[in-house]
C-alpha positions, 0 to 999 in steps of 0.5 A, a space after each residue: 500500500 502506497 501512502 500519498 502525502 502532501 508536499 509543498 512545491 518549494 520542498 521538491 528540490 530533490 526532484 528538480 535535481 534529478 530532472 537535470 542529470 549530469 552530462 558526461 565530460 562536463 563538470 560545473 566550474 567550481 565557484 570562486 570565492 576569492 575577493 577578486 571576484 566579489 563586489 560588496 556595496 555596503 551602506 552604513 548608517 552614517 552614510 544613510 543619514 547624510 543622504 536622507 535629507 534632500 540637498 540642493 544638488 540632488 537634482 544634478 544629473 551627471 553627463 553619461 556616455 553610451 555606445 558600442 566598442 570605441 564609439 561613444 555618444 554623449 547623452 543629455 547633460 543637465 546643470 541643476 546646480 544651486 548657483 544656476 537655480 539662484 540666478 534663474 530665480 532672479 530672472 523669473 517674474 513669478 519667483 521674484 513676485 513671491 519673494 517680494 510678498 514672502 511675509 504674506 506667503 506662509 508656504 514659502 521660505 528663503 534660504 541663502 537667497 534661494 526660494 523654497 516651497 513648503 509642502 505638507 504630505 499625509 502622515 508627515 510630521 514636518 513639511 517638505 522643503 521643495 526648491 522652486 524651479 524657475 520657468 527657464 529650467 522647467 523643460 530641462 527638469 521634465 526632460 531629465 525625469 522623463 526623457 533621460 535613459 534612466 527615467 524610462 519614459 514613464 507616464 504622467 502619474 509616475 513622472 509626477 510621483 518622482 517630481 512632486 517630492 523634489 521640486 515645485 513650480 505653479 501648475 506643475 502637475 498640468 505641465 507634466 501631463 502636457 509634456 508627456 502627452 506631446 512626447 514623440 517617443 511615447 506617442 510612437 511606441 505606447 500603442 493603445 491595446 484597447 479596441 477603439 469604440 465604434 461610432 454610434 449612428 442614430 436610428 432613422 425615423 421609420 416611415 410607418 407603423 410596424 416598420 421598426 419594433 424594439 424589444 427588451 426586458 425589464 427586471 428582475 424585480 427584488 421580489 416575485 409577484 403573482 405567479 412568480 413573475 420577476 421580468 417584464 418583456 416590453 415591445 415598442 413600435 418606434 413610430 407610434 410608441 405603442 407598447 405591449 408589456 408582458 410579465 414573465 417568470 423567466 427571461 430564457 430564449 424559449 420564453 422570449 420567442 414564445 411570448 413575442 410570437 403569441 402576445 405581439 405577432 398573433 395580435 398585431 402582425 409581423 413587423 418589418 424589423 425587430 431591434 434588440 440588444 445582444 443578450 443571450 435571450 435575444 441573440 440565439 439560434 431560436 430567435 434566428 429561426 423564428 425571424 427566418 420562418 416568420 419573415 422579419 429582419 432581426 437587428 442587434 444593437 451595438 453592446 
């Protein structure tokens, strides 16, 4: 008698090893533990404390080169040094207007003649000190956080998330969305996977009664009525707005076809066209056979 016991998938290392038999003449190269082949990136607590606070030069991006072999092409280079920001703020009209009214602006501060924005964040005990980006440097900031190779051309939400805790300027969120919307590479490669919805066309007015008839269900109701009815089948003439309604316990395909024939066609005649949605009680072989047998066109509306 074999006793079958459950064993977690992560514990099936033995079976995984048996599935990879050793090939003759090949041996795995022994691991080399020499310090020559090992690299360790250690971050001490003191280093972490030094880099926790955002200083003015955190936004500076060093120039990089890339290429294959001996051919190296320079990438984008940005200068976000504190000296340049200070000088550009002096040329910015909005920044200078804020500096003049600094006594009345509790959400701004000036440190070392540089303007900062104080921003509050949920669950934060203190306000963030965000450097004010003058208008002349905003395009460069957006390019460094979106177009730069390490920025990876993220969308507006992720780009805004990276920027909002590092710098500030008025209407920054709208400018981020506008910049990414106009990005040529994003428009070229970010292909929409969703299907484009079709254009809706109005139904032309029929020329006479019984030219076009619509049919649909109402329900189910929260509670059953007499004879267990929970649905109402409604048939409407599109021109005269004449309505025939019939309470039903079910909305199956058989009930729908039988009720339409007995309650409408037998009493008022055969319509030229019948329009319904694509629900299963309308879009089925039974309704298709009824339409072919009696002789009316069954039109299915766009879902």
